[in-house]
C-alpha positions in Angstrom: 339.5 402.4 35.3 338.2 405.8 36.2 337.3 406.6 39.7 334.0 408.7 39.9 332.6 410.5 43.0 329.0 411.5 42.8 327.3 413.8 45.2 323.5 414.2 45.9 321.5 415.9 48.5 319.1 413.1 49.4 319.6 409.9 51.0 320.0 407.9 47.6 317.5 405.2 48.5 314.9 405.8 45.8 316.7 408.4 43.3 316.3 406.3 40.2 318.5 408.5 38.0 321.5 408.6 40.5 321.3 404.7 41.1 320.9 403.9 37.4 323.9 406.1 36.3 326.1 404.8 39.1 325.2 400.9 38.1 325.7 401.7 34.4 329.0 403.3 35.1 330.1 400.7 37.4 329.3 397.9 34.8 331.2 400.1 32.3 334.3 399.3 34.3 334.5 402.4 36.5 334.8 402.8 40.3 331.8 404.7 41.5 331.4 406.1 45.1 328.1 408.2 46.0 328.2 410.7 48.8 324.6 411.4 50.1 322.7 412.6 52.9 321.9 410.4 55.9 318.4 410.0 57.5 317.3 408.0 60.5 316.5 405.0 58.6 319.4 404.9 56.3 322.9 403.3 56.8 325.9 405.4 56.8 327.4 402.8 54.3 325.9 400.7 51.6 327.5 398.6 48.8 325.2 397.7 45.9 325.2 397.0 42.3 329.0 397.3 42.1 329.2 400.8 43.6 329.3 402.3 47.1 327.1 404.8 48.9 328.4 406.7 51.8 326.3 409.3 53.9 326.8 412.2 55.9 324.8 413.4 58.9 322.6 416.5 58.7 320.1 418.4 60.9 319.0 421.1 58.6 316.8 420.9 55.6 318.9 419.8 52.7 318.3 422.9 50.3 317.8 425.5 52.9 320.6 428.1 53.4 321.5 426.7 56.7 321.4 423.2 55.4 323.9 424.3 52.6 326.1 425.7 55.3 325.9 422.5 57.2 326.6 419.7 54.6 328.7 421.7 52.1 331.9 421.7 54.1 331.5 417.8 54.8 330.9 417.2 51.2 333.9 419.1 50.0 336.3 417.4 52.7 334.9 413.8 52.0 335.0 414.4 48.1 338.7 415.7 48.3 339.7 412.6 50.1 338.1 410.2 47.5 340.7 411.7 45.0 338.6 410.9 42.3 339.2 411.3 38.3 335.6 412.6 37.9 333.3 414.5 40.4 329.7 414.0 39.1 327.3 416.9 40.4 323.7 415.7 40.6 322.0 419.0 40.4 323.1 422.4 41.2 323.0 421.9 45.0 326.3 419.9 44.8 327.9 421.6 41.8 330.1 423.9 44.0 331.3 421.2 46.1 332.3 419.1 43.2 334.0 421.9 41.6 336.2 422.6 44.5 337.0 419.1 44.8 338.0 418.7 41.2 340.2 421.9 41.5 342.0 420.4 44.4 342.5 417.1 42.7 343.0 418.4 39.1 339.9 416.2 38.1 337.1 416.5 35.5 333.6 417.8 36.6 330.2 416.6 35.2 327.1 418.7 36.0 324.0 416.5 35.8 320.9 419.0 35.9 318.0 416.9 36.7 315.7 419.8 36.0 316.1 423.6 35.8 317.4 424.4 39.5 316.8 427.9 38.9 313.0 427.8 37.8 312.1 431.5 37.6 314.7 434.1 38.1 313.4 436.6 40.8 315.6 439.4 41.8 313.7 439.9 45.0 314.7 436.5 46.3 318.3 436.7 47.5 318.9 433.2 48.1 317.8 432.2 44.7 319.8 435.0 43.1 323.0 433.5 44.7 322.4 430.1 43.0 321.6 431.9 39.8 324.8 433.7 39.6 326.7 430.7 41.0 325.1 428.3 38.2 326.0 431.0 35.8 329.7 431.0 36.8 330.2 427.2 37.4 328.3 425.8 34.3 331.0 427.1 32.0 333.8 425.7 34.3 332.6 422.0 34.1 333.8 419.5 31.4 330.4 417.9 30.7 326.8 419.1 31.1 324.0 416.7 30.9 320.1 417.0 31.5 317.0 415.2 31.1 315.4 416.4 27.9 316.0 418.7 24.8 314.0 421.6 26.0 315.9 421.9 29.4 319.1 421.4 27.3 318.1 424.4 25.0 317.0 426.7 27.8 320.3 426.1 29.7 322.3 427.0 26.5 320.2 430.3 26.0 320.1 431.3 29.4 324.0 431.1 30.2 325.1 431.6 26.5 326.8 428.2 26.4 329.0 427.3 23.2 327.4 423.8 22.9 324.0 422.4 23.7 324.1 420.2 26.9 324.0 416.5 26.3 320.6 414.7 27.0 320.3 411.5 29.1 316.7 410.8 29.6 315.5 409.0 33.0 313.8 406.1 31.4 313.4 402.7 33.2 315.3 399.6 32.2 313.7 397.7 29.4 314.6 394.3 30.9 313.3 395.2 34.3 310.0 396.5 33.1 309.5 393.2 31.0 310.6 391.0 33.8 308.3 392.8 36.3 304.9 391.1 37.0 301.7 392.6 38.0 300.8 392.7 41.8 298.0 390.1 41.5 296.8 390.4 45.0 296.2 394.2 44.5 294.9 393.8 41.1 292.0 391.5 42.5 290.8 394.4 44.5 290.1 396.5 41.4 288.4 393.8 39.2 285.8 395.5 36.9 287.1 399.0 37.7 288.8 401.7 35.6 291.9 402.3 37.5 293.7 405.7 37.2 297.2 405.9 38.8 299.4 408.7 39.9 302.8 408.0 41.5 305.7 409.9 42.7 306.5 412.3 45.5 303.3 413.5 47.3 304.2 417.2 47.3 303.1 420.8 46.2 303.1 421.8 42.7 301.7 418.8 41.1 298.1 419.5 41.1 297.3 416.6 43.5 294.3 418.4 45.5 292.6 419.1 42.1 293.2 415.5 41.3 291.4 414.1 44.3 288.6 416.5 43.5 288.2 415.4 40.1 287.4 411.9 41.2 284.1 413.4 42.7 282.9 413.9 39.1 283.5 410.2 38.2 281.1 407.3 38.7 281.9 404.4 40.9 283.4 402.5 38.0 286.4 404.7 38.4 289.3 404.3 41.1 292.3 406.3 41.7 295.4 404.8 43.0 298.1 407.1 44.5 301.4 405.4 44.8 304.0 407.2 46.9 304.7 409.1 50.0 305.5 412.8 50.7 304.6 416.1 52.8 301.1 416.2 51.3 300.1 412.6 51.8 298.0 413.1 55.1 296.5 416.2 53.8 295.2 414.3 50.7 293.9 411.4 52.7 292.0 413.9 54.8 290.6 415.5 51.7 289.4 412.3 50.1 287.5 411.4 53.4 285.9 415.0 53.6 284.7 414.5 49.8 283.4 410.9 50.8 285.9 409.5 48.3 287.4 407.0 50.5 286.1 404.0 48.6 287.3 405.3 45.3 290.9 406.6 46.1 293.5 404.3 47.5 297.0 405.4 48.9 299.8 402.7 48.9 302.2 405.0 50.6 306.1 404.6 49.9 306.9 401.6 47.5 310.4 400.3 47.1 311.5 401.1 43.7 312.2 397.6 42.6 308.4 396.9 43.3 307.1 400.0 41.8 306.1 398.8 38.4 304.2 395.8 39.7 301.9 398.3 41.3 301.7 400.6 38.3 300.7 397.6 36.0 297.4 397.1 37.5 296.2 400.5 36.3 294.5 401.4 33.0 295.5 404.9 32.7 298.6 407.0 34.1 298.0 410.6 35.0 300.0 413.7 35.4 297.8 416.6 36.5 298.1 420.2 34.8 299.3 422.8 37.1 301.3 425.7 35.8 303.9 426.0 38.5 307.1 427.2 37.3 309.4 426.9 34.1 311.0 423.7 35.4 307.6 422.1 35.7 306.6 423.2 32.2 309.7 421.5 30.9 309.4 418.4 33.0 310.3 414.8 31.8 309.2 413.1 35.1 310.0 409.6 35.9 306.3 408.5 36.2 305.8 409.3 32.5 308.3 406.9 31.5 307.1 404.5 34.2 303.5 404.5 32.8 305.0 403.8 29.3 306.9 400.8 30.5 303.8 399.5 32.3 302.0 399.6 29.1 299.3 402.0 30.1 298.1 405.1 28.1 298.7 408.4 29.6 296.6 411.7 30.3 299.1 414.4 30.8 299.5 418.2 30.5 300.1 420.3 27.2 303.7 420.8 28.1 306.4 420.6 25.5 308.3 417.3 26.4 305.1 415.5 27.4 303.1 416.7 24.3 306.0 415.9 21.9 306.1 412.2 23.0 302.4 411.7 23.3 301.8 412.8 19.9 304.7 411.0 18.4 303.9 407.7 19.8 300.1 408.3 20.0 300.1 406.8 23.5 297.5 409.2 25.2 295.6 412.2 25.3 296.5 415.9 26.5 294.8 417.8 29.1 295.0 421.8 29.3 292.8 422.7 31.9 293.5 422.7 35.7 289.7 422.5 36.5 288.8 419.1 38.2 285.5 418.9 36.4 287.4 419.2 32.9 289.8 416.6 33.8 287.2 414.3 34.9 285.8 414.7 31.5 289.0 413.8 29.9 289.2 410.6 32.0 285.8 409.5 30.8 286.6 410.4 27.1 289.6 408.1 27.4 287.5 405.1 28.3 284.7 405.9 25.9 286.3 404.4 22.8 287.8 400.9 23.5 289.1 400.6 19.9 291.2 403.8 20.3 292.2 403.0 23.9 293.6 399.5 22.8 295.5 401.2 20.1 297.2 403.6 22.4 298.0 400.8 24.7 299.6 398.7 21.9 301.5 401.8 20.9 303.1 402.0 24.5 305.2 398.8 23.4 306.9 400.8 20.4 307.5 403.7 22.7 309.2 401.8 25.5 311.5 400.0 23.0 312.7 403.6 22.2 312.5 405.2 25.6 314.5 402.8 27.9 317.6 402.9 29.9 319.5 400.5 27.7 319.6 403.2 25.1 320.3 406.0 27.5 323.1 403.9 29.2 325.1 403.6 25.8 324.9 407.5 25.5 326.1 407.9 29.2 329.1 405.6 28.7 330.1 407.2 25.5 330.0 410.7 27.1 332.2 409.5 29.7 334.6 407.8 27.4 335.2 411.2 25.8 336.1 413.0 29.0 
């Protein structure tokens, strides 16, 4: 049995990737402990799915400079005491701590890059520069690098002149869970006869959500937008929908427990990701919601970005949108529903896609990579 200590700078309550990896590694016979950040509503200790989650207190913003100074020594101290065989860093924000603990205990290090942490190198931003040079130094010191898609893997290899391309573990839902999950019939009854469009995830900047709200103004009353999730922009978006007199066409669920998420998503007819050219990490994204739409058997309308485009065209499960203009996006939505035969074909193709893009396949790759450490 190998003991694995994971570090993550969030409360680890809804982080699907961290939780799935911990569950899979635990099922694979390993002892797994996660050190995370505590918030008011989260317990300091949890035992679940064969692994444990321990949380440290924090006062400062996690990924601010002061936040780093606050939680970094705590993470290092607790990680060293775990005396783990492998330290698994979730994103760059915990790589230094894992590296120090591994050197102390003569252990292995896994760098799990959920995205391009250094999105766009900017020499005028000293804080980002520190992280850039730190990643450049540490990434060649680790024993295994994994990331979420081939495009980010290739970018990391080229950016840091790595000998090998990082391994890819996609953040797909479990096929078993999606097949067993039933539609929320109570919510579904509220949308009878409507074309339901869904966006889900963290409600934050950089996702084109203001323009998504505005696009609904160009749609008839036959269309409803369902926004699933919580975040810093939620109240602003609710106010915007009221200002535009769209309150009857746009519905906000707030935060939904991860295990219930697909039961909400499945009531929709179209899953959207709005095009917004934000940064390189955004351009290369492989977001959870994309896979969750597929596992809910709903076609997708997504930006013309490399990973999204590759899979939409490969499986023929949706359409691409390349304009940030709300009116243009609304036209794409109308086009989606204009040909029911094509729509049904895309819907059927999601079944093929999810039988390839699922956690059962990714889990095998993760366990194989760990077996080689």
